[in-house]
N, C-alpha and C positions, 0 to 999 in steps of 0.2 A: 747455401741457397736452395739446394734440392729439397731440404727438409721443409723449409718454409713453403715452397711451391707445392710439395706433396700435401702438407696439412691444409693449405688453402683449398686444394681440390677436395680433400677428405672432409673438411669442415662444411663446405657448401653442399656436398652430396648428402650429408646427414641432417641438414636443416629441413624440417617437415614443411610441406606446402602450406603457405599462409602464415608461417611464423614471422616472416619479414614484415607482415602487415599488422603486427600487434598494435593494439590501441595505445595512443599516447595520453588518453583520458585519465586524469588523476585529480579527484576532488573528494569531498566528504563521503560520497557513496562508496569510495574504496576502503574506508576505514571500518574494519570489522571488530566488534567487541566480543571477547571470550569470557572474561570474568573480572571481578572487582579487585580493589587494592587494599582491602581492610587488614590483611594479616601481615603486611610487609614490615610495618614498624614494630609489631609485636614479636615477630620471628625473622629478623633480617637475614640471619645466616642461611636460612632455607633458600633465599633468593640470590644472594651474592657470595655465598661460600663461607664467609666468616665476618667478624666485625673488627678484625685487626688490619694490618697493612694490606693484605691481599684484597679484602673486601673494599677497603678505602680506594684502592687503585682501580678496582673493578667498576666503580661508579664512572670513572673516566672512560673506560673501555666501552661501557654500554652506550654512552653518548656518541663516542667516535664511531661505534658500529652502525648507528643510524646514518651517519654521514657516508660511511663506506658503502652501505646499501644503496644510497643514491649514486655513488660512483659505479657500483656494479651495474646499475640500471642505465648508466651512461650520461648522468646529468650533473655529476659533481667532479671537479678537478682539483680543488684546493681545500685543505682542512687545516685549521690553525688551532692549536691547543696552547693555552696560557695558564701558568701557575701564578696566581696573584700574591702580593705580599702577605696576606692573611691566610694563605693556603686554600683559598677558594679557587675554582677552576672555571675557565670559559672555553667553549668549543664553537668555532665559527666555520661554516661551510658555504660553498656557492652552488648548492643543489637547487631543487625546485622550491624548497620551503615547505614546511608542514602545512597541509591545508587548514584554512581558518574559517571556511563557511560552515553553516549549521549542519550538524550531524542529525539525520532524520530520526534515528532510533533514540539517541540520548538527549535530543532537544537542547544541545549546547554546541559551542564551537568545536570543530574537529580537533583543533589544537588542544583545547581543554580535555577532550576525551583521551588523546594520546598521553597527556601529562598526568591524568588522574585515574585511568583505568588500566589495570594490569593486563598484559597481552592484547593491547589495542594498538593497531598500526597498519600501515599499508602492506607490510610483509606477509600478512595473512590473506591478502587478496592477490591471487596469482597473476592478475592482469597488471598489477602495479610493480611487483618485484618478482623476477624469475627465481632468484635465490637470495638469501640474506644470511648475514653472519650473526654472531652472538650465541654463545653456548646456552645461556639460561633463557634467552628470549624474553626477558622481562622488560627490556627497553627503558626509555627515559622516565616512565612513570615510577619505576622503582627508585631511580635517582632522586626524583622529586619527593617521594615519600620519606627518604632518608636524609633530606637536606633541610636545614633550618631556614634557608632562603634559596629560592630559585627564580630567575628571571628568564623568560623566553621572548625572543624577538624573531619575527618572521618577515622576510623581505619577499613580497609576492604581489603580483597584480598592480604594481606601481605604488604600493603602500608599505609602511612598516607597521606590523601588528605587534602588540605588546601585552604580556600578562605576567603578573608576579604571584609567587606562592610563598607560604610559610608552613613548614612541616607538612607539605603535601596538599594544603588547602589553598584554593585561589583567593587572592585578596580582592579581586574584582573581575568581571567578565573580560574577555578579549576585546581590546580596543585598538582603533587606528591611531597611531602616534606620529603622524606626518607622512609625507610622500617619500618614495625611494625608487631609484632606477636599478637597485641591486636585486639579486635573487639569492635565497639561501636561508639558513637557520642559525641563530646565535643562542646558545644555552649557557647561562652563568649560574653556578650553584656553590653553596657553602655547605659541606657535609655537617650533619648534626653531631656535635661533640658529646652529646648526652647518650649517643648510641655507640659511636666508634671508640675503641680503645686507643687507636692510633689516629692522629689528625694531621700529620706532617707528610706531605707528598715527597717521594723520592724521584728526583729528576731522571736518574739513570734507569729506573724501572719503567717509567713512562717512555723514555727514549727507546728502550729496547723493543717495546711493543710497536711503537710507531715506525721504527726501522723495519721490523718484520712485516708490517702492513704495506710498507712502500715496495718491498720486494714482491709481495704476493699480489699487488695491484699496480702493475707498471703504468707509468704515465700519470700517477696521482701524486701531487706534492703535499706532504704533511710537514707542518712546521710546529716546533715545540719551543716555547720561550719561558724563561723563569724570571719573574719580576722581583723575587725575593733577594735581599742583599745577602751576600756571602763574604765573610771576612777573608776567606781563602782565595777568592777570585777578584781580579781587578775589574772585570766586566761582567755584566749579566749574561747568563748562559742562554744560548740559542742555537738550535740545529734545524736544518732543513733536510728532510729525507725524501729522496726522489730517485726513481730507477726507471730508465728507459728500457732496459733489457730484462727486468723482472727476475725470474729464477736464475738466469745466467749470472747476474750480479750477486744473487743470494749465495750461489756456490762459491764465488770468489771470496765473499766475506767469510763464509764458514771455513774454507780452507786456509784463509788468512796468510797465505804464502809460507806456512810453517812446514809444509811437506813437499817433497819432490813430486811433481805431477807427471802422469804418463802421457798426457795430451795437453797441448797449449790452450785449447778452448773446451769448455764443457760440452757434453752431448745434450742438446735441448730438443724436447719433443712437445708438440702441442696438437691436440685434436679434440674432436667431439663425436660421440656416438650415443645414440638413444637419448639425446637431450642432456648428456652429461659431459661438460667440458673438462678436459684433462690437460694438465701441464706437468712436465717432468724435466728436471735438469740433473745431470750426474757427471761426476768427475772421479777418475781413479788416481790414487797417489800411492806412495811407497810405504804408507803406514800399515798396521796390522789389524785394524779394527774397522767395522763399518760404522758410518755416521749418517743415519737416515732420519729425515724429518718429514712428517706427513701432515697435511692440512685438508680440512673440509670446510668450505665457505669461510676461510681465514681462521678457523679454529685449529689450534695445534692439537692433533689427536695423538697424545703422548703414548697411548696404549695401542696405537695402530688401528687395525681393522681391515675391512675387505679391500680398500684401495691399496693398502700396503701389501696385502697378500697377493693381489693382482700384479703389482709391480714386481715383486720377487719372483713370481711364477713366470711372468713374461721375460724377465731378464735371464733367469736360469735356462729356460727352454731355448731361447734364441742363441745365447752364447754356447750352450752345449751342442746345439745343432751345427753351428758354425765350426766349432772345434772338431767335431766328428767328421764333417764333410771335408775338412782340410787336413785330416789325420794329424792333429796336433796333440792328441792325448795318448800317443803310443807309449811314452815313457811310463805313464801311470798304469796303463794296461799291462805292461811288462812286469811292473812291480806289484801288480794285483791291488792297486789302490783305487777304491771306488770314489768318484768325485761327488760332492754334495753341494747343495745350494749355498751353504755358508762359504764355501771356497770361492764362489763367484762374487761374493760381496765383501771379501777382505780388501781393505784399503779403499772402499767405495764411499764417497760422500754424495748424497742424493737428496733432492727435495721433490716431493710429490704433492701436487695441489689439485683438488677436484672441487667442482661446484655441483651440489646436489639440491634439487628443489625441496625435497622433504627428507632430510637426513634422520636416520635412526641411530641414536647413540646408546652405547651400553658400556659395560665394564665397571670397575670399581670407582673410577672418577668420572664416569659418563663422558669419556673422551676416546671411545673406541667405536669406529663406524661399523654398523651392522647391516647396511643395505647390501643384500646379496648380489644385486644386479651390477654393482660397481666393480666387483672383482673381475668379471669377464671383460668389461669395457676397458679397464686399465691394462689388463694383461694383453688384450688384442692390440691396443694402440702402441704399447711399448714394444711388443714383438714385431709389428710391422715396421715401425720407424727404426728400431735398432738394427733390423736386418738390412735396411737400406744403408745405414751408417757404416756397418761393418764391411759391406761390399765395396763401398767407395773409399774406405780408409783401411786398407789391408795391413799396413805397417802398425797402426795403432791397435787394430784387432789382434795382431800377433802378440803385441806387448801385453794386452789385457789377458789373453789366454795363458801366456807364459807366467804371469803373476798368479793366475788361478792354479796352475800346475804346482807352483812353489807353495801356494797356500795349502793344497791338498797334501803335499809331502810333509809340511810342517804340522798339519793336523794329525797325521799318522804318528809323527814323533811325539805329539802331545797326548796321544790316546792313553798311554800308561800313566802319565802324570795326572791326567784328568780323573782317572779311576780312583785315585787316592782321595779325592774330595767328593766322590759319589758314593760315600759309604753309608751304611744304614744304621750303624750303632751309636750315632751321636746322642740319641735321647737317653740311652742307658748309661752313658759315660764311658763306654768301651772305646779305647783308642783316642781319648781326648789328649790334647797337647800336654806335655809334661810340665810346662811352665804355667798352665792355667790353674788358678786357684778358684775352683767352682763354688757356687752357692748351694745351699742345701735344698732350697725350694725347687720344685719341678713345674711350677706354674709359670709359663713364659710371660704372662701378662704382668707379673710383679717382679720378674727377674731382670737384672741389669748387668751388662758386660762392660767394664772399663778397659779400653785398650790404652795401655800406658807405655810411655817412652822409657825404656831401660829398666834394669834390675833394681837400681837404687830406689827410684820412684815406685816401682812395682812392690818392693818390700814395704815401703811406708804405707802404700794404699792397702796392702793385705792386712796390715796391723790395724788400720783405722776404719776399715769397712764394716758394714753389717753383713756378716757372712751368711745370713739366711737368704738374702735377696740380691747381694752384690758379688759378682765374680770379677776377677782381675786377670788380664792377659798382658804380661809385659812383652814388649817387642825388643829385639836386639838391633839397635841402630835404625837406619832408615830403610823402609821397604823399597822394593823395586819400583821404578817409574814406569807404570804400565802404559803410558802414552807412547813410549818408544821401544817397547819390548815385544818379542814374539810370544804368541800365546803359550807355547809349550814351556818357555822360560818362566812365564808368569805363574803357571800352574805347578811348576816344579820348584818354585821359590818357597823356602821353608817357612818364612813368616806368613806368606799368603796362604799356604796350606793350613797353617795353624788357625788362621781366621775362619776359613771355610769349616774346618773341623770343629772348632769351638762353637760356631753358630749352629751347626747341624744342618746346613743348607748344601745343595749341590746343583750342578749344571745338568740340564736335560735338553734334548733336542725335541722340538715341537714343529708342527707344520709351518708355523710362523717364524721359525729360527730358534736359536739358542735361548733358553730361559732359565732363570734361577728358580729352583723349586724351594719355596719357603714354607711348605706345609708343616714341617717339623722344626721350625726355627726355635731355638732354646731361650732367646731373650728378646723382649719387645722394646728394650732400650739398649742401644749400643753407643757408648759414650767415648768419644775421642778425648783423651786427657793428656796433654803434652805441656812441656815447659813454656813459660811466657817469655820466650826469646825468639831470635831469628831461626835457630835450629828447630825449636819446637813448632814454629809456624810452618817450616818446610815439611816436617814430618806430618803435620796435620793436613797440609795440601796434598802430599803424596797419598795419604789415606783417603781423602775426599775424592781424588782422581780415581783411585781404585774402586771405591763404592759407586761412583757415577758410571764408570765404564763397565764394571763387572757385577755389581750388586744394586743396580738401579731400582729393582723391586723393593729393596729394604728402605730406600729413600722415599719412594712413592707411598709406602705403608706408614711412613712417619716414625721409623724405628731408629734413625741415626741422629745423634746429638753431639754437641761440642761442649765440653766442660769449660768453665771460666774461673780458673784460679786467680787469686788476688795478685796484684803487682807489688803492693807494699803492705808492710805492717808498721803502724805508728804506735809507739809505746811510751807511756809516761807512768812510771811506777808500776802498779799492777793493772793499770788501765791499758788494755791492748785492743786496737781496732785495725780493721783491714780496709784497703783501698783498691778499687778495680780500675781506676783511671787517674791520670795526672791531676785532673780537676779535684777529685775527691781527696787526693793527698794534700793539696794546697789548702782545701777547706778544713781538713782535720788538723793540720798544723796551726792554722789560725784559731780553730776552736779550742784545741787542747793546750796550745802554748801561747794564746793571746797574741798571735802573729809572730812569735819568736820560736826558733827551733831549740833554744837552750833548755836542757832538761828533758828533751824528747829524743827517743831513739827511733830512727826511720830505717827500716830494712827493705831493700829491693829484692823481691823473690825472682830470680832468673830460672830456678829449677824447682820442680816439685819436691825433690829430695832435700831442699833447704828447709822444708816444713816438717815438723814432727807429725806423727799419726793423728794426734788430737787436732792440730791446726788444719791438716788436710781434710779431716772429717767435717770440722765446723765450717770451713769456707767453701769447700768444693764438692763434697760427697753427701752431705746430709740433705735428704730430700726436703726437709723443712726449711732449710736456710740457703741452699745453693741456688745458683742461676744456671740453667742449661739453655743452650741455643739449639733449637730444632732445625735440622737441615731439610730444606725443601727446595724444589725446582720450580721457580715461578715461570721461567722462560727457558725451555730445553735448548733452543737454538743458541741463545746467548751463553748458556752454561757450557755447551760444547765448544763454542768459540773461545771462551776464556780459558778453559782447561787446555785446549790445543795451543793457545798462545803462551800460557804460563809453563807448560810442561813439554812443549815440543822442542825441535832442534833449532829453530830460527831465533837468534838472539835479538835482532833489531826490534821486532814488535814487543818483546818482553821488556827490553830496556825502555822503550817509549812508554809502556804501561807504568813501569816503576817510577820514571821521571815525572809522569803526570800525577801519580797518586802518592808519591813518597811524602809529600807535605801533610798528608792525612794520617800517616802511620808513625808508630814509635819504632825507630830503628836503633838497635843496640850498637854501641861502638865496638 
């Protein structure tokens, strides 16, 4: 209670005089035009990232962001997203409704301006929206441009206004289509299949984003329903995402009860300084890695930025001062171990969310906050509130500091192990792992490293590869589960050391924490190639967990791939064909044997070693014929949750996940 009371006082003291008197005026004069829409259909990837699955789903996010902006302004409480049977989408909210009166400059309805002019909307008028979400900021006009059909309905001023579009062009001017006592906006659209490579929406992908938004915007109900028939489901899928506690609930979801927590309730902080609202929730557990998620205006800033720097600084400074004042670091001082910021974040799960009126994004993926003023604001709020918390919870404070001390001692033990992967000779081949069969090319952009399960498959891969551009690194058994291991054990593990050494990357300490230095990475394709059975899937999951936790930069750069070896070979005489799915096997049997298996030989490949080098090259390694799945992180929060659930100590959530998804998987007997 003291936290809420303090922030209530802090929040009110920071509100500038007259801010409570902001105008509620919102009509066509608030809609400002920045530029036209001409280039969107010609170069869609410039506006939505790509024309694959990610871009397809981004269309939904852009429409939902408009509704969230209304919620941030205090006018919207319910958002409904529906996937229709033909993979069209509708989004309905109960906000004020997009203005429909005449726009003075454009000489057309404000609704048509919003739907046909890029960067047109109320978010550019500071009196209409204090902050707004949406990374690209292209809004619903971009969705309209990339849809073969779009229908907009606005419920406003006692009427229902309607306008329809085809390929971004209006079919008719905005018209009144009856009376209505509702308020809000309804957008229905069908993505243009002549533009997008993927046209099927993934329910789980949309659900993950709406769940995330519900935590970041407490008190808003987001509903997702799927009207498509699914033979694997008895009922149509529907989920309602709603959080009264916001980030507090977010932390509970991220921790997923997989780890022993040091405190029953997360530490929650909320305040505003210099017009920047800040929310933080944090929880310590007994794991060995930090799990931080930062957001700006609901955008997941996967590269961090000034808000994350401010949080880390405020946390370290406050905990260090508390430990010093209470003489809790004497053991470290006696052993001459100097404490670092990383020690204070071991086992920490935290979510940092800020709202910035004019965010400046930078970094490789434009998801790193650059506003310098945010650093000090977040640092000060965290420092002030955490100080109060530690003083009122001395037992928990002592547990946190004890964990920090253990982290520092473990870090010291890891120092020598870490030095072995911080070598400088990787590029010249000096000290490369003995089992690595390297390629002759020194151009990383054309070099590939296959991480292969076992010496048998490794031997076959070495024989079948193109030794100019393809390197092979066999692993001995299953690598360490990094979700449950201490850092010094991880970095001392022989197989993990071999991966670091082969890649030529190393860990370095930066002001923002530990970072993987990839300046001299030796391969721009790292391909996980395991057997197509349960053990192979387990090894691939262990490797993906390692890359996610300790080589995230390699994933962000697009360097990590998964090979897809075939499951079957169907042979009739000299005619040999391969199948990657059960459906393909049935089709080939029908095609080659006229529906009968007589005269056909069907071989199930459980291991890569069951193929000879020619077969492995033809099916899995030849760049002209193979299929690689590139690993990407669409939702870092959801990825962290799944890895924690799959690889953590708690069996119950993992069993529930397997029971729910087993019907979609091929499980070997």
